[in-house]
Phi, psi and omega in degrees: 000314186287328176295320180299324186286326181300324186275353183287130189280140181287136177292149184290153183301157184277190183299311185297321189281333181289322173298310176306314174303323172308305188289323179300312179305318190285314179306313178290333181233061187296344175296344178298341185271004189288319181293318180295326175297315179307308188298318183292321178294326177292322179293323186282322191240344180279177180298156178238152174242124188243141172249022181297327173288320178299315180291324183288328175297313187279341174257010181298325180297315180304330178299338177280355173267113185308317184288341185248356181311306185294310189292319177295321182292324172303312184294323170292328179285328173298321181289329179285345179257355183271134177265115184299337182292340181291355174301343179309326183269096182295125184307142172078313187239357184278182175293122188290142184218134180280332185260017182286152176094244186286152178288134173304131185282330174240130176215155187288338177239148178279132177252141179290144178243126183243125182275139174263124195260325184247144176302316182300317176299317180305310183293325172299316177291328184284325177295317181288328171297323177296317177301305182295321184294321178296319176298315178293323175297314181304313183297312178300313179290320175303321174302314174303311176301322182296317184290338177277347181278154169282174176299327182289333187267347186276154183308144180271081179116168182286321185294319179300311185295318175305315174299319180296320180289324175302312186293314182302317174306313178290323181288322175300314180298320176294323179306315180296324179289327176294321180298320185283331180290308179304314181300318174304316178296332178276323180292328181295313179282353177275337187304309184299319176302316183298313179297320180297310178291329181291343170292329178281317176210116179319322187289337180288339173300307176304311180305316178297304182305326180285325181292322175303310181302315181299316183300314181293315178303313176309299193289341176259000190301325183275357168310308188298314178286335173304309184286314187277316186277320187250356179063041177281141167308161187303297188294327176299312190291327177294313182294323180287324183296315184293322181297316187282327170301306176315310180288337182230044190301309183294321184279328173296322180295311179300317179296309181294334173295318176294315175304315180292312183291318178290322186287320183288322176298314184287318183299320178293323171297317181295322186288319178295331177282344180290113178246018179079002179269189168289350174291345174300339177300326174301306188295325176300307181297325183289318173306305182300324176294312183291311175300318176296320179296320184286331170294315185295325179298323180290320172303320181293318181301311180296326181292318184287323174292318175303317178297319179302319182294320186271359175081023183254014185291151173303126172276155179230000000 
């Protein structure tokens, strides 16, 4: 009886234990925050690319319409404040950055702003930024996966690690395409429902479509650690993610909810504390640490549940 009890697999850690493990991993491997700090410093103090003039020139015709003038003016103002170079941070899977999106209004050093004049040039730069951003994301996530592995599990040498990062980059690109395809498949049947409830209240249309988006993100959320940590082929990673999430639906939802709330809440605090001085470095470092810890927690969550399914859980 005692021997049978010793062979019983231990249940995977809960959400709090998983988050704690993520923070402990980041603390033990503090070098994981170097890349997000470097990217944020580039956004903060580096050159900026703006499409303000490009947007103003292409939307000038719409400004002549009185009913559209207010919305178009706001759109042009928004375009003039966005730093195109922050496209390096790919949504959902890219390197986390506090300074992504709008250009910081106050900085200790003046940064040059360059205007993009041509639509073709802007599109070419966006493609290049997406490719480089995916490569940086794969490197960042691969470093997290590397920190979680034992010496025997790690790639044998820099070349092997570089090949793994390249394969992860290609697969993450494919994952983005699959995500968009699945999202469209989910949204299409939701459109009639969204239109019907939108008649009652316009905001309900957004709620229904957002629900579909959250559903797809949730079920595909463990594809990334599957690709990066376990080196899974693309389709196998997606199917494995669906299986793991389906078997741990409540815990997965709770973990992602905490990750989003904690990440968004601390981001707001860092931004409120930003006064344009060198003290912003503290906010950048704090953001990099917390974001990396939350990303690590998702990797830990995947690893522990994957081990249970494959019979590799710790015995008690």
